[in-house]
C-alpha positions as CSV (number, residue, x, y, z in Angstrom):
1,X,-0.2,-9.8,4.3
2,X,-4.0,-9.6,4.0
3,X,-4.2,-6.1,5.5
4,X,-6.3,-7.1,8.5
5,X,-6.2,-4.4,11.2
6,X,-4.7,-6.1,14.3
7,X,-3.2,-4.9,17.5
8,X,-0.9,-7.4,19.3
9,X,-0.2,-6.6,23.0
10,X,2.6,-8.8,24.4
11,X,3.4,-9.0,28.1
12,X,7.0,-8.7,29.0
13,X,9.5,-8.1,31.9
14,X,11.5,-4.9,32.4
15,X,14.4,-4.3,30.1
16,X,17.1,-4.7,32.7
17,X,16.0,-8.4,33.3
18,X,16.5,-9.4,29.7
19,X,19.5,-11.6,28.9
20,X,20.2,-11.9,32.7
21,X,18.8,-15.4,33.2
22,X,15.5,-14.1,34.7
23,X,12.6,-16.6,34.5
24,X,10.1,-16.3,31.7
25,X,12.0,-13.5,30.1
26,X,13.1,-13.3,26.5
27,X,13.8,-10.4,24.1
28,X,10.4,-9.6,22.6
29,X,11.3,-6.2,21.1
30,X,10.6,-6.2,17.4
31,X,10.0,-9.9,17.6
32,X,7.7,-9.8,14.5
33,X,10.4,-8.1,12.4
34,X,9.1,-6.2,9.4
35,X,5.7,-7.9,9.4
36,X,4.2,-5.1,11.5
37,X,3.1,-1.6,10.5
38,X,4.4,-0.2,13.8
39,X,6.2,-1.7,16.8
40,X,6.6,0.1,20.1
41,X,8.3,-0.8,23.4
42,X,6.1,0.6,26.2
43,X,7.6,1.8,29.5
44,X,6.9,-0.3,32.6
45,X,3.2,-0.3,33.1
46,X,3.2,0.8,36.7
47,X,5.7,3.6,36.3
48,X,4.0,5.9,33.8
49,X,0.8,8.0,33.7
50,X,-2.2,6.4,32.1
51,X,-2.0,9.1,29.4
52,X,1.2,7.5,28.0
53,X,-0.6,4.2,27.5
54,X,-3.6,5.9,25.9
55,X,-1.4,7.8,23.5
56,X,0.3,4.6,22.4
57,X,-3.1,2.9,22.0
58,X,-4.3,5.8,19.8
59,X,-1.2,5.6,17.6
60,X,-1.5,1.8,17.4
61,X,-5.1,2.1,16.4
62,X,-4.2,4.6,13.7
63,X,-1.4,2.5,12.2
64,X,-3.5,-0.6,12.3
65,X,-6.5,1.0,10.5
66,X,-5.0,3.5,8.2
67,X,-2.1,1.4,7.1
68,X,-4.4,-1.7,7.4
69,X,-2.3,-4.3,9.1
70,X,-0.8,-5.6,12.4
71,X,1.0,-3.4,15.0
72,X,2.8,-4.6,18.1
73,X,2.9,-3.1,21.6
74,X,5.3,-4.7,24.0
75,X,4.3,-4.1,27.7
76,X,6.8,-4.8,30.5
77,X,5.5,-5.5,34.0
78,X,7.3,-5.7,37.4
79,X,6.4,-8.2,40.1
80,X,4.0,-8.7,41.7
81,X,2.3,-9.3,38.4
82,X,-1.1,-9.8,40.1
83,X,-2.9,-6.4,40.4
84,X,-3.2,-5.2,44.1
85,X,-6.9,-4.6,43.7
86,X,-9.8,-4.9,41.3
87,X,-9.1,-3.7,37.8
88,X,-11.1,-0.7,36.5
89,X,-11.1,-0.7,32.7
90,X,-11.1,2.8,31.3
91,X,-14.1,4.0,29.2
92,X,-13.5,3.4,25.4
93,X,-12.4,6.6,23.7
94,X,-10.7,5.6,20.5
95,X,-12.4,7.0,17.3
96,X,-15.0,4.8,15.5
97,X,-17.2,5.2,12.6
98,X,-17.3,4.1,9.0
99,X,-14.3,2.8,7.2
100,X,-12.5,5.2,4.8
101,X,-14.0,5.2,1.3
102,X,-12.7,6.4,-2.0
103,X,-14.7,8.1,-4.7
104,X,-15.6,6.1,-7.8
105,X,-12.6,5.9,-10.0
106,X,-12.9,7.6,-13.4
107,X,-10.1,5.5,-14.7
108,X,-11.9,2.2,-14.0
109,X,-15.0,3.5,-15.7
110,X,-13.0,4.8,-18.7
111,X,-11.2,1.5,-19.1
112,X,-14.4,-0.5,-18.9
113,X,-16.2,1.8,-21.4
114,X,-13.3,1.5,-23.9
115,X,-12.6,-2.2,-23.7
116,X,-15.0,-5.0,-24.0
117,X,-12.5,-7.7,-23.1
118,X,-11.7,-6.9,-19.4
119,X,-11.2,-9.0,-16.3
120,X,-11.3,-8.3,-12.6
121,X,-9.1,-10.6,-10.5
122,X,-9.8,-10.3,-6.7
123,X,-7.0,-11.7,-4.6
124,X,-6.8,-12.2,-0.8
125,X,-8.0,-9.2,1.1
126,X,-10.0,-8.1,4.1
127,X,-12.6,-6.1,2.1
128,X,-16.0,-5.4,3.6
129,X,-18.9,-7.2,1.9
130,X,-20.2,-3.9,0.6
131,X,-16.9,-3.4,-1.3
132,X,-17.1,-6.9,-2.7
133,X,-20.7,-6.2,-3.8
134,X,-19.5,-3.0,-5.6
135,X,-16.9,-5.1,-7.5
136,X,-19.6,-7.6,-8.5
137,X,-21.9,-4.8,-9.6
138,X,-19.0,-3.3,-11.6
139,X,-18.5,-6.6,-13.4
140,X,-22.2,-6.9,-14.1
141,X,-22.4,-3.3,-15.4
142,X,-19.6,-3.8,-17.9
143,X,-19.9,-7.5,-18.6
144,X,-16.4,-8.2,-17.2
145,X,-15.9,-11.5,-15.4
146,X,-14.7,-11.3,-11.8
147,X,-12.3,-14.0,-10.9
148,X,-12.6,-14.8,-7.2
149,X,-9.6,-16.1,-5.3
150,X,-10.3,-18.7,-2.6
151,X,-9.2,-16.3,0.1
152,X,-10.8,-13.2,-1.4
153,X,-14.2,-13.4,0.2
154,X,-15.6,-12.8,-3.2
155,X,-16.9,-16.3,-3.6
156,X,-19.6,-15.8,-1.0
157,X,-21.1,-12.7,-2.8
158,X,-24.4,-13.4,-4.5
159,X,-24.0,-13.4,-8.3
160,X,-26.9,-11.3,-9.3
161,X,-26.0,-10.4,-12.8
162,X,-22.3,-10.5,-12.1
163,X,-20.2,-13.1,-13.9
164,X,-18.3,-14.2,-10.8
165,X,-15.8,-17.0,-11.6
166,X,-15.2,-19.2,-8.6
167,X,-13.2,-22.1,-10.1
168,X,-10.8,-20.5,-12.5
169,X,-7.8,-22.2,-10.9
170,X,-9.2,-25.5,-12.0
171,X,-9.2,-24.8,-15.8
172,X,-7.2,-21.6,-16.3
173,X,-4.1,-23.5,-17.3
174,X,-5.8,-25.1,-20.3
175,X,-3.7,-24.7,-23.5
176,X,-6.7,-23.6,-25.5
177,X,-6.8,-20.4,-23.4
178,X,-3.2,-19.4,-24.2
179,X,-4.2,-16.9,-26.8
180,X,-7.3,-15.6,-25.0
181,X,-5.7,-12.7,-23.2
182,X,-8.0,-9.8,-22.0
183,X,-7.3,-6.3,-23.0
184,X,-7.4,-5.0,-19.4
185,X,-6.8,-6.8,-16.1
186,X,-7.7,-5.2,-12.8
187,X,-5.8,-6.9,-10.0
188,X,-7.5,-6.2,-6.6
189,X,-5.7,-6.8,-3.4
190,X,-2.9,-9.3,-3.0
191,X,-1.6,-11.7,-5.5
192,X,-3.8,-14.8,-6.1
193,X,-3.1,-18.0,-4.1
194,X,-3.6,-20.3,-7.0
195,X,-0.3,-21.0,-8.8
196,X,-2.1,-21.9,-12.1
197,X,-4.1,-18.6,-12.0
198,X,-1.0,-16.6,-11.1
199,X,0.9,-18.1,-14.1
200,X,-1.9,-17.3,-16.5
201,X,-2.4,-13.7,-15.2
202,X,1.4,-13.2,-15.4
203,X,1.5,-14.4,-19.0
204,X,-0.8,-11.6,-20.2
205,X,2.0,-9.2,-20.8
206,X,0.2,-7.2,-23.5
207,X,-2.8,-6.5,-21.4
208,X,-3.3,-3.2,-19.6
209,X,-2.8,-4.2,-16.0
210,X,-3.9,-2.1,-13.1
211,X,-3.1,-2.8,-9.4
212,X,-6.1,-1.7,-7.3
213,X,-5.4,-1.3,-3.6
214,X,-2.2,-3.3,-3.5
215,X,-1.4,-2.3,0.1
216,X,2.2,-2.6,1.4
217,X,2.7,-6.0,-0.4
218,X,3.3,-5.3,-4.1
219,X,1.3,-8.1,-5.9
220,X,3.2,-7.9,-9.2
221,X,5.9,-10.6,-9.3
222,X,5.8,-10.8,-13.1
223,X,6.2,-7.0,-13.5
224,X,3.1,-6.7,-15.7
225,X,1.4,-3.7,-14.0
226,X,1.5,-0.3,-15.6
227,X,-0.9,1.6,-13.4
228,X,-1.6,1.7,-9.7
229,X,-4.7,2.9,-7.8
230,X,-3.5,3.0,-4.2
231,X,-5.5,3.6,-1.1
232,X,-8.8,2.1,0.1
233,X,-10.7,0.0,-2.4
234,X,-14.1,0.8,-0.9
235,X,-15.9,3.1,-3.3
236,X,-13.5,2.8,-6.3
237,X,-15.8,0.3,-8.2
238,X,-19.1,2.1,-7.3
239,X,-21.2,2.4,-10.4
240,X,-23.9,4.8,-9.1
C-alpha cells in the first residue's frame, strides 16, 4: 500500500510435488494475491541457465521500482537442497542511480498563486527526505499549511519557514472548523490514517482537490478529487 519497492523471493518445491502429500510443500503460486505488482513462478533452479534467473531478477527489479511496490518470485528447488559446493554469488549488475524525478508542476504553482487558502495533506508514502523537503518548501513559499500524517515521514522534516501541522488529527474534528474549508487541497500519496482527518478532508466537497502521486491505491473514498497528477512525486513541488 505504501509503494515501497520490495522483492520477495520464496523457496518452494517442484510443481509435480504440490498437492501430493510431499513434506513442507504448499501451493505458493500467487500466494499474495493482487497485493503484488508482479508475480512469477520460476523454473526449477538447477534446471535452467543462469540467464533465466537474471532476466527474472531484472524484470522484478523494474516492476518493484517503476511501479513502486512488492513483487514475488517463487523459486522451486529439488533435493538435495544443500548446495554441492561453495556458493559463488554473481557480481551485481542491476541498474542503479538516482530515483526517477518529475519536473516542477506548473499546475501546482498556478493553483498556489491563485488561491491563498490552500492545504497540502501528506499521507503514508515512501518518499525520500528530499521530496518531503520540497513539499515543506512549497508550503513555506506559498503560505499553505502542510498536514503531516503519522505514517508520512513528513513529521521528521525540519520546519524552517514551513507551517507543518503534526497534530491535526487531535483537533481537526472541532465543530468550529466546519465552515473553514480551504479553496484547494493537495492530497499527496495514500489516504491519511487518521479517521478524524479523513472525515474532515472528505467533507470539503467544494474545494479543488488534486491527487498527487496516488499510486495504484486510489486515495479518494469520498470522490472529491477532480484532478490527478500521476507518476513520481519527487520534483513536482520544487520551487526553484
